[in-house]
GULO-68570 format. One line per 2 residues: their letters; for each residue x, y, z of N, C-alpha, C, O. Coordinates in Angstrom, 2 decimals. Example, Ala and Ser with C-alpha at 12.3 -4.5 7.8 and 13.67 -1.06 7.14 Angstrom:
AS	13.19:-5.69:7.80:12.30:-4.50:7.80:13.20:-3.30:7.80:14.24:-3.32:8.46 ~ 12.85:-2.25:7.08:13.67:-1.06:7.14:12.90:0.03:7.87:13.41:1.14:8.04 .
//
This chain:
MA	117.51:6.10:-40.89:116.12:6.26:-41.30:115.24:5.54:-40.27:115.61:4.49:-39.76 ~ 114.10:6.11:-39.99:113.16:5.57:-39.01:112.61:4.23:-39.49:112.36:4.04:-40.68 .
RT	112.42:3.31:-38.55:111.83:2.01:-38.88:110.41:2.25:-39.39:109.57:2.82:-38.69 ~ 110.14:1.80:-40.63:108.91:2.15:-41.33:108.12:0.91:-41.73:108.67:-0.07:-42.24 .
LV	106.80:0.98:-41.48:105.87:-0.05:-41.92:104.88:0.59:-42.88:104.32:1.65:-42.60 ~ 104.67:-0.05:-44.02:103.67:0.40:-44.98:102.56:-0.66:-45.01:102.81:-1.82:-45.33 .
IG	101.35:-0.23:-44.66:100.19:-1.13:-44.65:99.27:-0.74:-45.80:98.67:0.33:-45.79 ~ 99.17:-1.62:-46.77:98.24:-1.40:-47.87:97.01:-2.26:-47.64:97.12:-3.45:-47.33 .
FG	95.84:-1.65:-47.79:94.63:-2.45:-47.59:93.57:-2.10:-48.62:93.54:-0.99:-49.16 ~ 92.70:-3.07:-48.88:91.64:-2.90:-49.85:91.34:-4.21:-50.54:92.02:-5.22:-50.33 .
ND	90.33:-4.19:-51.37:89.88:-5.38:-52.07:90.48:-5.39:-53.47:90.04:-4.65:-54.35 ~ 91.49:-6.22:-53.67:92.15:-6.23:-54.97:91.36:-6.99:-56.04:91.84:-7.17:-57.16 .
MR	90.17:-7.43:-55.69:89.27:-8.04:-56.69:88.23:-7.03:-57.18:87.34:-7.37:-57.96 ~ 88.33:-5.77:-56.70:87.41:-4.71:-57.12:88.21:-3.57:-57.76:88.05:-2.40:-57.42 .
RD	89.06:-3.94:-58.68:89.88:-3.02:-59.48:90.57:-1.95:-58.63:91.50:-2.29:-57.90 ~ 90.17:-0.69:-58.70:90.88:0.39:-58.02:90.84:0.29:-56.49:91.66:0.92:-55.82 .
DG	89.92:-0.48:-55.93:89.87:-0.63:-54.48:91.15:-1.28:-53.95:91.45:-1.16:-52.76 ~ 91.88:-1.97:-54.79:93.16:-2.58:-54.39:94.34:-1.64:-54.50:95.48:-2.08:-54.34 .
AG	94.11:-0.37:-54.75:95.20:0.60:-54.95:96.16:0.65:-53.77:97.38:0.70:-53.96 ~ 95.64:0.63:-52.56:96.51:0.69:-51.38:97.46:-0.49:-51.30:98.64:-0.32:-50.99 .
RI	96.95:-1.67:-51.57:97.78:-2.87:-51.52:98.85:-2.85:-52.61:100.01:-3.18:-52.36 ~ 98.45:-2.47:-53.80:99.41:-2.44:-54.91:100.49:-1.40:-54.66:101.67:-1.66:-54.89 .
AA	100.09:-0.21:-54.18:101.07:0.83:-53.87:102.03:0.37:-52.79:103.24:0.60:-52.89 ~ 101.51:-0.27:-51.74:102.37:-0.74:-50.65:103.37:-1.78:-51.15:104.54:-1.75:-50.77 .
EK	102.91:-2.69:-51.99:103.81:-3.71:-52.53:104.90:-3.08:-53.40:106.05:-3.52:-53.36 ~ 104.55:-2.07:-54.17:105.56:-1.39:-55.01:106.56:-0.64:-54.14:107.76:-0.64:-54.44 .
IA	106.10:0.00:-53.08:107.01:0.72:-52.18:107.97:-0.27:-51.53:109.18:-0.02:-51.48 ~ 107.45:-1.38:-51.03:108.31:-2.38:-50.37:109.32:-2.97:-51.35:110.44:-3.30:-50.95 .
AT	108.94:-3.11:-52.61:109.87:-3.63:-53.61:110.94:-2.61:-53.99:112.03:-2.98:-54.44 ~ 110.64:-1.33:-53.81:111.55:-0.26:-54.19:112.48:0.14:-53.06:113.65:0.48:-53.29 .
YD	111.98:0.11:-51.82:112.75:0.57:-50.66:113.03:-0.61:-49.74:112.11:-1.16:-49.12 ~ 114.29:-1.00:-49.64:114.69:-2.17:-48.86:114.43:-2.03:-47.36:114.27:-3.03:-46.66 .
DV	114.38:-0.80:-46.87:114.26:-0.58:-45.43:112.83:-0.35:-44.97:112.59:0.21:-43.90 ~ 111.87:-0.76:-45.79:110.45:-0.60:-45.47:109.83:-1.98:-45.33:110.02:-2.85:-46.18 .
DL	109.09:-2.20:-44.25:108.36:-3.45:-44.06:106.95:-3.30:-44.64:106.40:-2.21:-44.68 ~ 106.39:-4.41:-45.08:105.10:-4.42:-45.77:104.09:-5.27:-45.04:104.41:-6.34:-44.52 .
LS	102.87:-4.77:-45.00:101.72:-5.55:-44.55:100.62:-5.26:-45.56:100.17:-4.13:-45.69 ~ 100.18:-6.30:-46.27:99.14:-6.16:-47.29:97.91:-6.93:-46.82:97.96:-8.14:-46.62 .
LA	96.79:-6.20:-46.66:95.59:-6.78:-46.06:94.34:-6.46:-46.87:94.27:-5.42:-47.54 ~ 93.38:-7.34:-46.82:92.09:-7.05:-47.43:91.35:-6.00:-46.61:90.63:-5.16:-47.15 .
QL	91.54:-6.05:-45.28:90.92:-5.07:-44.39:91.74:-4.96:-43.12:92.50:-5.87:-42.78 ~ 91.59:-3.87:-42.43:92.27:-3.67:-41.16:91.48:-4.38:-40.06:90.26:-4.29:-40.00 .
TP	92.19:-5.08:-39.21:91.56:-5.82:-38.12:92.23:-5.45:-36.80:93.28:-4.81:-36.80 ~ 91.63:-5.83:-35.67:92.23:-5.50:-34.37:93.67:-6.02:-34.21:94.47:-5.42:-33.50 .
ET	93.99:-7.11:-34.86:95.34:-7.67:-34.77:96.40:-6.73:-35.32:97.57:-6.80:-34.93 ~ 96.01:-5.85:-36.20:96.95:-4.89:-36.78:97.48:-3.94:-35.71:98.60:-3.44:-35.84 .
AE	96.71:-3.69:-34.66:97.12:-2.76:-33.60:98.38:-3.23:-32.90:99.21:-2.41:-32.51 ~ 98.54:-4.53:-32.73:99.74:-5.04:-32.06:100.98:-4.82:-32.91:102.05:-4.51:-32.38 .
VI	100.86:-4.95:-34.20:101.99:-4.86:-35.12:102.55:-3.44:-35.20:103.77:-3.26:-35.22 ~ 101.69:-2.43:-35.24:102.16:-1.07:-35.52:103.01:-0.48:-34.40:103.80:0.44:-34.65 .
GD	102.88:-0.98:-33.19:103.63:-0.43:-32.07:105.13:-0.62:-32.17:105.88:0.06:-31.46 ~ 105.58:-1.51:-33.02:107.01:-1.78:-33.17:107.71:-0.83:-34.14:108.90:-0.96:-34.38 .
YE	106.97:0.14:-34.69:107.52:1.00:-35.73:107.52:2.46:-35.31:106.72:2.89:-34.47 ~ 108.44:3.22:-35.91:108.50:4.66:-35.68:107.60:5.41:-36.65:107.06:6.47:-36.33 .
VV	107.45:4.86:-37.85:106.62:5.47:-38.89:105.72:4.39:-39.48:106.19:3.31:-39.85 ~ 104.42:4.69:-39.57:103.47:3.77:-40.17:102.67:4.54:-41.23:102.13:5.61:-40.96 .
FF	102.63:3.96:-42.42:101.79:4.49:-43.51:100.62:3.53:-43.70:100.82:2.32:-43.80 ~ 99.41:4.06:-43.74:98.24:3.30:-44.15:97.91:3.78:-45.56:97.72:4.97:-45.78 .
LD	97.85:2.87:-46.52:97.55:3.21:-47.90:96.21:2.60:-48.28:95.99:1.40:-48.08 ~ 95.31:3.43:-48.83:93.96:2.97:-49.12:93.41:3.69:-50.35:93.92:4.73:-50.76 .
AS	92.38:3.11:-50.93:91.64:3.75:-52.02:90.55:4.62:-51.40:90.05:4.32:-50.32 ~ 90.18:5.69:-52.09:89.14:6.58:-51.57:88.27:7.08:-52.71:88.77:7.58:-53.72 .
VN	86.96:6.95:-52.54:86.04:7.50:-53.53:85.89:9.00:-53.37:85.39:9.68:-54.27 ~ 86.33:9.54:-52.24:86.20:10.98:-51.97:87.42:11.79:-52.39:87.32:13.00:-52.57 .
AK	88.57:11.15:-52.53:89.80:11.87:-52.88:89.76:12.29:-54.35:89.30:11.55:-55.21 ~ 90.27:13.49:-54.60:90.37:13.99:-55.98:91.80:13.85:-56.51:92.04:13.87:-57.72 .
RV	92.74:13.70:-55.58:94.16:13.48:-55.89:94.71:12.62:-54.76:93.99:12.33:-53.80 ~ 95.95:12.21:-54.84:96.56:11.46:-53.75:96.64:12.41:-52.55:97.22:13.49:-52.63 .
EV	96.05:11.99:-51.44:96.01:12.82:-50.24:96.79:12.15:-49.12:96.61:10.96:-48.86 ~ 97.64:12.91:-48.47:98.44:12.43:-47.34:98.04:13.24:-46.12:98.11:14.46:-46.12 .
SE	97.62:12.54:-45.07:97.24:13.23:-43.84:97.78:12.47:-42.64:97.98:11.25:-42.69 ~ 98.01:13.19:-41.57:98.51:12.59:-40.36:97.35:12.03:-39.55:96.28:12.64:-39.47 .
VL	97.56:10.86:-38.94:96.58:10.24:-38.06:97.14:10.34:-36.65:98.24:9.86:-36.37 ~ 96.38:10.98:-35.77:96.79:11.15:-34.38:95.87:10.35:-33.48:94.68:10.21:-33.78 .
PR	96.39:9.84:-32.36:95.48:9.14:-31.44:94.48:10.13:-30.87:94.82:11.28:-30.58 ~ 93.26:9.68:-30.71:92.23:10.53:-30.11:92.50:10.66:-28.63:92.83:9.67:-27.97 .
SG	92.37:11.85:-28.10:92.48:11.98:-26.66:91.25:11.31:-26.07:90.13:11.48:-26.56 ~ 91.47:10.56:-25.03:90.36:9.87:-24.39:90.04:8.54:-25.02:89.03:7.92:-24.67 .
CR	90.89:8.06:-25.96:90.56:6.78:-26.58:90.65:5.66:-25.55:90.07:4.59:-25.76 ~ 91.35:5.88:-24.45:91.44:4.87:-23.40:90.15:4.76:-22.60:89.99:3.83:-21.81 .
SG	89.24:5.69:-22.80:87.99:5.65:-22.05:87.01:4.62:-22.61:85.97:4.36:-22.01 ~ 87.35:4.05:-23.73:86.47:3.05:-24.32:85.50:3.63:-25.33:84.76:2.88:-25.97 .
SG	85.48:4.95:-25.49:84.58:5.54:-26.48:85.08:5.21:-27.88:86.29:5.16:-28.12 ~ 84.16:4.99:-28.76:84.53:4.73:-30.15:85.06:3.33:-30.37:85.76:3.09:-31.36 .
RP	84.75:2.41:-29.50:85.22:1.04:-29.71:84.61:0.48:-30.99:83.44:0.72:-31.29 ~ 85.42:-0.26:-31.76:84.90:-0.81:-33.00:83.83:-1.86:-32.72:83.93:-2.64:-31.78 .
MS	82.81:-1.85:-33.54:81.70:-2.78:-33.38:81.76:-3.91:-34.41:80.84:-4.72:-34.49 ~ 82.83:-3.98:-35.21:82.96:-5.05:-36.18:84.42:-5.44:-36.30:85.27:-4.90:-35.59 .
HT	84.69:-6.36:-37.18:86.07:-6.81:-37.38:86.81:-5.92:-38.38:88.01:-6.12:-38.59 ~ 86.16:-4.98:-38.99:86.78:-4.06:-39.94:87.02:-2.72:-39.26:86.10:-2.13:-38.69 .
LS	88.25:-2.23:-39.33:88.62:-1.00:-38.64:89.15:0.05:-39.60:89.56:-0.27:-40.71 ~ 89.13:1.30:-39.15:89.78:2.39:-39.87:91.20:2.54:-39.32:91.50:2.00:-38.25 .
PQ	92.08:3.24:-40.02:93.41:3.50:-39.46:93.33:4.18:-38.09:94.12:3.88:-37.20 ~ 92.39:5.10:-37.92:92.22:5.78:-36.63:91.91:4.77:-35.53:92.47:4.86:-34.44 .
QV	91.02:3.84:-35.80:90.66:2.84:-34.79:91.82:1.91:-34.48:91.99:1.51:-33.33 ~ 92.62:1.55:-35.48:93.80:0.71:-35.24:94.77:1.44:-34.32:95.29:0.85:-33.37 .
LD	95.01:2.71:-34.59:95.91:3.50:-33.75:95.37:3.60:-32.33:96.12:3.42:-31.36 ~ 94.09:3.89:-32.18:93.48:3.98:-30.86:93.58:2.66:-30.10:93.83:2.65:-28.89 .
LA	93.38:1.53:-30.79:93.52:0.23:-30.14:94.95:-0.03:-29.69:95.17:-0.59:-28.62 ~ 95.92:0.38:-30.51:97.33:0.19:-30.13:97.62:0.91:-28.82:98.33:0.39:-27.95 .
VE	97.08:2.12:-28.68:97.27:2.89:-27.45:96.54:2.21:-26.29:97.11:2.02:-25.21 ~ 95.29:1.86:-26.52:94.46:1.32:-25.44:94.92:-0.07:-24.98:94.99:-0.34:-23.78 .
LY	95.24:-0.94:-25.93:95.56:-2.32:-25.57:97.02:-2.57:-25.25:97.35:-3.39:-24.39 ~ 97.91:-1.86:-25.94:99.34:-2.16:-25.82:100.15:-0.99:-25.25:101.34:-1.14:-24.97 .
GT	99.50:0.16:-25.09:100.21:1.32:-24.55:101.29:1.84:-25.48:102.22:2.51:-25.05 ~ 101.15:1.53:-26.77:102.14:1.98:-27.75:101.46:2.82:-28.82:100.29:2.64:-29.14 .
CP	102.24:3.73:-29.36:101.74:4.58:-30.43:102.94:4.99:-31.29:103.84:5.67:-30.80 ~ 102.95:4.58:-32.54:104.06:5.04:-33.39:104.11:6.57:-33.38:103.06:7.21:-33.44 .
PR	105.30:7.15:-33.31:105.40:8.61:-33.30:104.80:9.28:-34.54:104.31:10.40:-34.46 ~ 104.84:8.58:-35.67:104.33:9.17:-36.91:103.44:8.15:-37.64:103.88:7.05:-37.96 .
VL	102.21:8.55:-37.89:101.27:7.70:-38.62:100.64:8.56:-39.71:100.07:9.61:-39.43 ~ 100.74:8.08:-40.95:100.20:8.83:-42.08:99.22:7.96:-42.86:99.44:6.77:-43.06 .
LV	98.15:8.59:-43.29:97.17:7.95:-44.16:97.34:8.50:-45.56:97.32:9.72:-45.76 ~ 97.50:7.61:-46.52:97.61:7.99:-47.93:96.39:7.43:-48.64:96.15:6.22:-48.62 .
EF	95.62:8.32:-49.27:94.41:7.91:-49.97:94.57:8.16:-51.47:94.93:9.26:-51.90 ~ 94.29:7.11:-52.24:94.38:7.19:-53.69:92.97:7.33:-54.27:92.08:6.55:-53.91 .
PV	92.76:8.31:-55.14:91.43:8.43:-55.76:91.15:7.25:-56.67:92.04:6.70:-57.31 ~ 89.89:6.86:-56.72:89.51:5.72:-57.54:88.44:6.13:-58.55:87.66:7.06:-58.31 .
SD	88.42:5.42:-59.67:87.40:5.71:-60.67:86.66:4.45:-61.11:85.64:4.54:-61.78 ~ 87.19:3.27:-60.74:86.58:2.03:-61.20:86.58:1.01:-60.06:87.64:0.54:-59.64 .
LE	85.39:0.67:-59.56:85.27:-0.31:-58.48:84.51:-1.56:-58.93:83.96:-2.30:-58.11 ~ 84.49:-1.79:-60.24:83.85:-2.99:-60.78:84.70:-4.21:-60.42:85.83:-4.08:-59.95 .
FG	84.15:-5.40:-60.64:84.91:-6.62:-60.39:86.04:-6.74:-61.39:85.85:-6.47:-62.58 ~ 87.20:-7.12:-60.94:88.37:-7.30:-61.78:89.63:-7.01:-61.00:89.57:-6.47:-59.90 .
CE	90.75:-7.37:-61.57:92.04:-7.23:-60.87:92.90:-6.10:-61.41:93.89:-5.74:-60.78 ~ 92.56:-5.54:-62.55:93.36:-4.47:-63.15:92.97:-3.11:-62.59:91.79:-2.83:-62.37 .
LS	93.96:-2.26:-62.36:93.69:-0.88:-61.96:93.32:-0.05:-63.18:93.71:-0.37:-64.30 ~ 92.57:1.01:-62.96:92.31:1.95:-64.04:93.62:2.67:-64.37:94.48:2.79:-63.50 .
PS	93.79:3.13:-65.59:95.03:3.82:-65.96:95.32:5.04:-65.07:96.48:5.27:-64.73 ~ 94.31:5.80:-64.71:94.57:6.99:-63.89:95.03:6.62:-62.49:95.93:7.27:-61.95 .
TR	94.45:5.60:-61.88:94.88:5.18:-60.54:96.29:4.59:-60.59:97.11:4.86:-59.71 ~ 96.56:3.79:-61.61:97.90:3.20:-61.76:98.95:4.32:-61.89:100.02:4.23:-61.28 .
KM	98.65:5.35:-62.66:99.58:6.47:-62.83:99.84:7.19:-61.50:100.97:7.53:-61.19 ~ 98.78:7.41:-60.72:98.95:8.08:-59.42:99.77:7.23:-58.45:100.56:7.76:-57.68 .
ID	99.58:5.92:-58.49:100.38:5.03:-57.65:101.84:5.12:-58.04:102.71:5.28:-57.19 ~ 102.12:5.02:-59.34:103.51:5.10:-59.80:104.17:6.42:-59.40:105.32:6.43:-58.98 .
EF	103.44:7.52:-59.53:103.99:8.82:-59.14:104.23:8.89:-57.63:105.23:9.46:-57.19 ~ 103.33:8.32:-56.84:103.52:8.34:-55.40:104.72:7.49:-54.99:105.51:7.90:-54.14 .
VE	104.86:6.33:-55.59:106.01:5.47:-55.26:107.31:6.20:-55.57:108.26:6.13:-54.80 ~ 107.36:6.90:-56.70:108.56:7.67:-57.06:108.84:8.78:-56.04:110.00:9.09:-55.78 .
SF	107.79:9.37:-55.48:107.97:10.48:-54.55:107.97:10.04:-53.08:108.02:10.89:-52.19 ~ 107.92:8.75:-52.83:107.79:8.25:-51.46:108.90:8.75:-50.54:108.63:9.10:-49.38 .
SA	110.12:8.80:-51.03:111.22:9.26:-50.16:111.02:10.71:-49.72:111.49:11.09:-48.65 ~ 110.34:11.53:-50.53:110.08:12.92:-50.15:108.95:13.01:-49.12:108.94:13.92:-48.29 .
VR	108.01:12.07:-49.16:106.87:12.07:-48.24:107.26:11.40:-46.92:106.74:11.75:-45.86 ~ 108.14:10.46:-47.00:108.52:9.67:-45.83:109.19:10.54:-44.77:110.19:11.20:-45.05 .
PR	108.65:10.54:-43.56:109.27:11.33:-42.48:110.69:10.84:-42.21:110.96:9.64:-42.16 ~ 111.57:11.80:-42.02:112.95:11.47:-41.73:113.20:11.65:-40.24:113.24:10.67:-39.50 .
EG	113.36:12.84:-39.81:113.59:13.15:-38.41:112.63:14.27:-38.03:112.06:14.93:-38.91 ~ 112.45:14.49:-36.76:111.62:15.60:-36.31:110.28:15.14:-35.82:109.94:13.96:-35.89 .
GP	109.51:16.08:-35.32:108.22:15.79:-34.71:107.09:15.90:-35.69:107.32:16.03:-36.90 ~ 105.86:15.85:-35.20:104.67:15.88:-36.06:104.59:17.10:-36.96:104.09:17.00:-38.08 .
AE	105.06:18.26:-36.50:104.97:19.46:-37.34:105.81:19.29:-38.60:105.39:19.69:-39.69 ~ 106.99:18.69:-38.45:107.83:18.46:-39.62:107.19:17.43:-40.54:107.27:17.55:-41.76 .
VQ	106.56:16.40:-39.96:105.88:15.39:-40.77:104.79:16.06:-41.60:104.67:15.78:-42.79 ~ 103.99:16.93:-40.97:102.93:17.60:-41.71:103.50:18.45:-42.82:102.94:18.48:-43.92 .
AQ	104.59:19.15:-42.58:105.20:19.99:-43.61:105.69:19.13:-44.77:105.51:19.51:-45.93 ~ 106.30:17.98:-44.47:106.78:17.11:-45.53:105.61:16.56:-46.33:105.66:16.55:-47.56 .
AA	104.56:16.12:-45.65:103.39:15.58:-46.35:102.71:16.66:-47.19:102.30:16.40:-48.32 ~ 102.60:17.86:-46.65:101.93:18.95:-47.36:102.69:19.33:-48.62:102.08:19.80:-49.58 .
SV	104.01:19.14:-48.62:104.78:19.52:-49.80:104.48:18.60:-50.98:104.74:18.96:-52.13 ~ 103.94:17.40:-50.71:103.61:16.48:-51.79:102.14:16.60:-52.16:101.79:16.68:-53.34 .
SP	101.27:16.60:-51.15:99.84:16.67:-51.41:99.13:17.18:-50.17:98.82:16.40:-49.28 ~ 98.88:18.47:-50.10:98.28:19.02:-48.89:96.88:18.46:-48.65:96.08:18.31:-49.57 .
SP	96.62:18.15:-47.39:95.32:17.66:-47.01:95.12:17.90:-45.53:96.05:17.65:-44.75 ~ 93.97:18.36:-45.11:93.74:18.52:-43.68:93.76:17.18:-42.98:93.46:16.16:-43.59 .
GR	94.12:17.17:-41.70:94.14:15.94:-40.93:92.78:15.29:-40.87:91.76:15.98:-40.95 ~ 92.75:13.99:-40.73:91.50:13.25:-40.64:91.20:12.98:-39.18:92.12:12.75:-38.40 .
P	89.94:12.99:-38.79:89.58:12.64:-37.41:89.76:11.17:-37.15:89.51:10.70:-36.04 .
//
């Protein structure tokens, strides 16, 4: 199995916004061969870490998702030109990947973004029942979503079989 890192990020003090972190922790507890990184936010330092892996999952909460969405993240062509440099300490998965290429010359062969729909972003530590249910279902299906062998086309086919979603820029 490919060396896999699961990065969960979000604010676990804003109820469903912590969905990515909780899902990542559950995956790491269920699958012994998965490494975990749980963060409040993505930072430039994350770019150095991802280069050591063959497969990287970014797990996050999304106010725009209607269901759990899995999409492939590809490095932008021309990211080495300096365009799109982050202007703050908070980054998107795309920016982390671009920094890994630009700063370290590394790019995991497979990078997937998993977005969990949210319904409650009030202050608190408990997830809403619907978000908790979607996390539990995703953790159960993780082995089906997890890339095994093959190139990006196979990764997209595997991801689409669980939750089709167009790629994110």
